[in-house]
N, C-alpha and C positions, 0 to 999 in steps of 0.2 A: 609643422612649426613647433620648435622647442619652447620650453617654458620661458627662457630668457627673452626670446623674441616677443612672446605674448605680453609679458610685463612691459617691455619697451613700447609696444603699440598702445597699450592701455594708458601709460603715462603721457604719451604723445597726444592722445585724444583729450585727456584731461587738460593739457596745456592749451589746446585749441578752443575748448568749450568752457567759458568762464562759469564759475559756480553762481547759482541764483542768489541775489542779494536777499538777506533775511529781512522781513518786515519789522518795523519798529512801532512801538506804542508809546505815545506821549501823553502825559497827564497834566491837567490844570486844576489847581486847588486855590480858590480865591482867598482862603484864610491862612493856610499853612504852607502854601507854595512860595517859591522865590524864582525870579527870572534868572538868577545866577545858577540855578540847579541844572542838571542834565535833562530833566523832564521825562526820563524814561522809566520811572517807577513812581508808585504812589507816595513814597517817602522822599522822593526828589522831584516833586512836581513843579512845573512852572506856575506863576501866579497870574499873569495877565494875558488877554487876547493879543495885545501888542507883541508879546514875545512869541506867541504861536504864529503870528503873521510873518515872522522873519524866516521861518523854516520852509524849505522846498521839500515836499513830501514825495515819497516813492510808492510804487504799487504795493498794496497790502498794508500800508501804514494806517494807524489809527490815532486820532486826536480825541481824547476822552476828557469830558468836563465833569467835575465833581457835582453830584446832586446836592441841592440845597444852596448852591452858590449863585450869586448874581454878579454879572459883569456889566457895568455901564461905562462904555468907552467906545471908540470907533470899532466897528464890527469885525468879524472874522473874514479874512480875504484868502481864498484858496490859492495855493501855489503848488504846482506839480501835477502830474497825471498818474492815475492808476492804470490798470490794464484789464483786458477781458478776463473775468473770473477773479480778479485781484484788485478790487476798488480801494480807494482811500476812503476812510470812514471818519466822520465827525459825529460823535455821539456822547453818551453819558456813562458814568460809573458811580458806584456807591448806592446809598439809599436816601429816601426823602424826596422832596419836590424836584421836578425836572430842573436841570441847570438853565439859567436864564441869561440870554444876551440881549442887552438893550443897546442897539446901535445908536450911539450918542454923537450928535453933530449934524451940521447942515448937509443934507443929501447923503445920509449914511445908512447903509443896510446893516441889519444884524448879521447876515451871512451873504457874501458876494461870491458867486461862482462865475468867473469871467474867463472864457477861452481855456477851460479845463475839461478833462475827460475822465470818466469812470470814478465818480464820487458818490458816496452815500451820506446823507445827513439825516440823523435819527434821534428821536427822543430829546428834543430841546424845546424850551419856551422862548419865543423870539418876538421882539417888538423894537420900536425905535423912538427917539425923541430928538427934537431940535430942527426938524425939517418942516417948513411952512406948507400947509396944504395948498393946492392949486385953486385959483379962482375959477368959477364955473360960468360957461357961456352957452349959447345955443339952447335956450330953454332949459338951462341947468343940466344939460345932458353930458357935456364934455368939458375937459380942461380948456380954458381960454387959450393957453399956449399949446398949439398943436405939436410943438417939439418938446413937450414936457418929459418924454421918455429919455431925452438926451442928457438930462441932469437929475431928474427925480429918481429916487431909489426906493424900491419896494423893501419890505422887511426881509424877504428872501429874494435876491435878485440874481437871475441866471441869464447870462448874456454872451452871445458869440459876436465878436466885433473885430473887424480888420482895419487896416490903414485907410486913409482917405482915398476915395476914387479907385479902389481895387476890389472889383466884384468877385473875381476868382481868387480869393485869399486862402483857400485850402484848409488843411487841418489846423493851422495856427489860429484860425478864427472860428473854429467849429467846437461847440459844446456837445459832448456825446456821452450817453450812458450815465444819466444823473437820476438818483433815487432820493426822494424826500419822503421820509417815513415817520409817522407818529409824532408830528410836530404840532405845537400850539403856536399859532401865528396870529397876532392880534394888535389892534390899536395903531395901525400904520397910518401915516399921513398921506399916503398914495395907495398903491396896491399892497396886498398882503404878500402874495407870491407872483412874481413877474418873470416870464420866460420869453426871450426874443432872439431871433436870428437877425442881427443888424438893427440899426435905428429905423423907426417906422417910416419917416418921411423919405421918399425916394430922392428928393433933391439934396438931402444932406450928404449923400455920397459915402456913407460908411455902412458896409455890409457885413454879414456874418451868417452862421448856420447853426441850427440846433437839430440833433438827431437822437431820439430815444430819451424822453424824460418821463418818469413815473412818479406821480404824487399819490400817496396812499396812506389812509388812516390819519389824515391831517384835519385839524380844526382851525379854520381861518375866519376871523370875525372882527367887526367894528373898525374896518378900514374906510378911509375917505372915498376910495374908489372900489375896486373889486377884491373879493377874497382870493381869486386866482385869475390871472390873465396870461394867455400864451399867444404870441403873435410873431410877426416878422416884418421886414421891409415890404411896403405895399407897392409892388411893381405895377407897371401899366398893363401887363399881361399876367395870366395865372401862373405865377412862379411861387413856389412854396418853400421858403428857406427854413421853415421849422416843420419837422416831420416826426411822426411816430410818438404821439403824445397820449398819455393816459392820466386821467384823474379818477381815482378809485376810492370808494368806501370812506369818503370824507364828509365833514360837516361844515358847510359854508353858509354863514348866517349873519344877519344884522349888519350888513355892509352898506356903505353909502351908495354904491353902485350895484354891480352884479355879484352873484355868488361865484360863478365861473364863466368867463368869457374867453372863448377859444377861437382864434382865427386871425389872419389866414394861416392854416396849417394843412398838411397832407397826412391822412391817417390819424384821426383823433378819436379817442374813446372816453366818454364820460359815463361811468358805471358805478352804481351802488351808492350814490351820494344823497345827502339831504341838503337842499338849497332853500333857505327859508328867511323871511323877514328882511330881504334885501331891497335896495332901492330907496333907502331912507333919505338920501340927500340928492340923488341924481334922477332926472327924468329919463324915460326910454331905456330902462334897465330891466334885466330878466334874471330869474333864479339861476338857471344853467342853460347855456346856449353856445352854438357855434355859428360862424359866419364866414362867407367867402373862402370856404375850405373844401377840399377834395376827400371823399371817403371818411365821413364822420358818423359816429353812432352815439346816441344818447339812450341808455337803457338801465332799467332796474333802479331808477332814482325816484325820490319823492321831492316835489317842489311845491312850497305852500307859503301863503301870506306874504308874497312879494308885492311890491307897491311902487307907486310914483308919488312924489311930493306935490305935483301940480294938481289943481282942481279945475282948471280951465279946459277949453277945447284943444289946448296944446299938449295935454297929457297924453303920453304914449306908453305902451308896454306895461311894466309892472306885472309881468306874467311869469309863467312857470318854465316853459321850454320853448326853444326857437331854433329853426334852421333858417338863417337870415341871408341877406343879399349875397349872391355869388356862390351859394351852396351847390356843389356838384356831388350827386350820389350820396345824399344824407338820409339817415334813418333815425326816427324816434320810436322806440318800442319798449313795452313792458314797464312804463312809468306810471306814477300816480301824481296827479296835479290837483290841488284843491285850495280854495279860499284865497286866490290871488285877485288883486284889484284889476289886473288886466287879463288878457287871454290866458287860458291854460296852455294852449299849444299854438304856436305861430309859425307859418310858412310864408316867407317874404322874398320878393325879388324887386330890384330897382337898379337900373344902370347908373354907374357912378358919374363919370364925366365923359365928354365926347372923346377925349384923348386916351381914355382908359377902357380897355375891353374887358371889364369886370363888372360884377354886381348882379348879373342875370342868373337866376337859380334854375337848375335842371334836376329832375329826379329827387325832389324832396318828398319823403314818404313817412307815414306813421301807421303803426299797427299795434293792436293789443295793449292800448293804453286806457287808463280810467281817469276821468276828469270830474270834479265835483265843485259846484258853487264858484267857478271862476267867472271872470268878466264882471266883477262886482261894481267897478267904476267905469270901464270902457271895454270895447271889443266884445268877445264872446268866448264860449267854451273852446272852440277851435276857430282861429282867424287866419284867413288866407289874404295876403295883400300883394297886388301886382302880378306880373307875368311869370309866375312859377309854371314851368313847362316840362313835364307834368307835375302836378301835386297829386299823389295817390294816397288816399286816406281810407283805411279798411280795418274792420274788426276792432273798433274802439267802442267804449261806452262812455257817453257824456251826459252828466246830470247838471242841468242849468237852472238856477233860480234867478229870475229877472229882478232887477233892482234899479231900473232907470225909467223915468217918466216920459210920456209923450212930449216931443218938442225939445228933448235934451240936445245940447250941442257937443256932447262927448263923442269921441272917435267911434265910428260905427253905430251911431244913434242909440236906439234902445237896446241893441245887442240881440243875441240869440244863442242857441246851442251851437250854431255854426254861423260865422259872418264872413263876408268877402267884400273887397272893394279895390278900386284902382285910383290912381291920381297922377296927373301930369304924364311923364314919360315912363311910368312904371311898367307899361305893357299890361296885357290881359291874361288871366290864368287859363291854363288847361287843367281843370279840376275834375278829378275822378273819385267818387265817393261810393264805397261799397260796404255792405255787411256791418254797418254801425247801428248801435242803439243810441238814439238822441231823445233825451227826456227833458221836457221843460215843465217846471212846477210853478205856475203862476199863483198858486194859493199861498206861497211863502210871503209874497208882498203883493196883495191884490191891486194896489195903486199903480204898480209898474206895468209896462207893456210886455206881454208874454209872447215872444216870438219863438217859433221853431227855428227860423232862419231870418237873418237880416243881410241883404245883399243889394248892391247897386245893379246887379244883373249883367255886368260887363264881363265877358269871357266865354269860354266853351266849357259846358258843364255836363257831366254824366253822373246821375244818381240812380243806383239800383240796389235792390236787396237790402235796403236800410229799413229799420223800424223806427217810426216817429210816434211820440206819445206826449200829449199835454195832460198833466194830472187833472186839471180842471175840465178837460174835455175839449173837443174841437181841434182845429189847427189854425196857425197864423204864420204865413210866410210873407214877410216884407221883401218884395222882389222888385227891384227897380222903383218905378213910380206907382206900383200896384201893391195892394195887400190882398193876398189870397187866403180865404177862410174856409175853403172846402178841400177835401182830399182829391176829389175829381178835378178841381181846378188846378191843383199842383200837378197831377198826372197829365193834364192837357198840355202842359209845357214840354211834354216828352220825357218827364222824369218818372222814375220808380215804376216801370212796368211790372216789376216783381216785388215792389216794396210793400210795407205794412204800416197801417195806422191803427195801433191797438196797444193795450196794456201788455208789456213784455213779461209780466208775471215773474218779478225778481224776488229774491229771498228777503231783501230789505232789512231795516227801513232805509229809505232813500237818504243819501248823504251821510251814511254811517261808516264809510270806508269801503275798501275794495270788496270785502266779503259780502256786502249788501247786494252786489250786482251779479251774484250767481243766479242761474236760471232755475226756476221751479219746474217740476214735471208738468207737462202740458203747455209750456210756453210756446208761443208761435215762432219764437226765434230759433228753436231747436231744428237743426238740419235745413234751415231755410236760407243759408248763405250760398254765395257762388264761389267758384274757384277763380281767384283774381289772377289773370294772366299778364297784366301790364304792371305788376308790382316789381320793384327793383330786385328783391331777393325772394320772389315767390311767396307762397303762403306761410312758409316756416313750418315748424314741427310742434309748436306748443302755444298755449294760451297765456294769459297774464299770470296765472298761478303755476304754470309748468305742466298742466295737463296736456297730454298728447292730443294733437288735432289731425284729422277729424275723429270724433268718437263714434258717430253713427253713419247714416247714409250720406251725410254731407257736412259741410262746415256750419256751425251755429253762427247766428248773428250776434255781434257784440264781442267784448274782450274776454269773455269767460265761456269756455266750452263745458257743456253739461256732461259729466262722466256717465258712461253707459254701464248698466249692471252686467 
């Protein structure tokens, strides 16, 4: 082939393949900008969010907001899609305080990402004003209007939504590949961050989809509802229109409801977060939890001082972590829960309605967690409610300080390091408990009833290779209508053929944080555990601190493996 022919072919290929469009960067400056500017340099920046909302953005584009600026107007509304490896970015530039968007107006988000794909939102301070909070019903646990998600707006609102009565609405109603990074999200009149595939109520008939949302390094606080909520349309069968969700390394605190509430979703991960002082306004809320979801994991989090505002027997939750009704294949591992008014860890099952085949929990499991001083108002260190089948609880360390008097009408009575109960159509649990250290310290409040366990005794139970210890001596198992006060009496129920009732010899002092629960040399817990074969993910390879397991001739009891010399 001669040179002229090669040049001709090259030119022909160039005509067939269009050149990639170059990405643009747009700047907003609240003091020196002008909406008459081109917006494409710091010296020709736009002034308002309203101007930025007129642009349809392309893959690789950036919208950068000047640090130190505050915009109080209707919030940013994303237009256009990025591409794989080339997202559209809404972020900051310059020096000083994070740029702040106050979504001003009735039902106005600070940032709205609706039916868009491949967006990153980073390093912004976000809030809202002008939206009236919802009235609360059902023991102050939920919005009175069960369709509130159809008009209420979160501070950051992520929504996939198609036309009326079109379930198969495709990519046009799918939010995909969204990252929320380094945001301060606060003082919302509903949720802080809300992510949903479609409207929640099935009868509304507007559907949508969410795939791959990552929230990382976010602080979300002082919202009327949750710091973060991720959900989808609640179908009558287990359909998960929101998938592949991650909440990472975030601080979710002082919210009226939950820190993070995730569900229904498929493939959810809550990892490395702090969930604290939530439940200030709403009953039955939890620090960080998932419900009615498939394949969810809560790991390496700390959840503490969560609460419920109720003081009657209607009070529920106010706890640390939860795999709630309808969980399929859920895991709670390597977490630290402490000082919650409700349970440290909750596993729950309850059928929803006769026409819905949802709500029953299968394979809810927890391992290598540490709990301290939970169940201060209700429930216990670990609480199992209803027909979880199975609940497998192994290699955890729970330190419980009783704080309720005899005759209390609080949920689960006087409580205990472990509590279980059923009600109505909840079903009965298949509960399997292995290799745990359960410590009850009745000396902390001598007037309180000091139980190792409180249970109505309904269900199928397996207890083995656990170590039980009451600091003041003896045992007390409130089991059904009986109170068992001897170790032999507990074993006569068929429990703990290889269990222990003795001081675990911990490094201590009790209640001083995870390091306190390391085993001393000579502890009876060393090498005394069993290999748990009915666990969802096997025994794993590490303990709470990352030490390889097992170290010696067998697994240690508790959340901490004693390193071998």
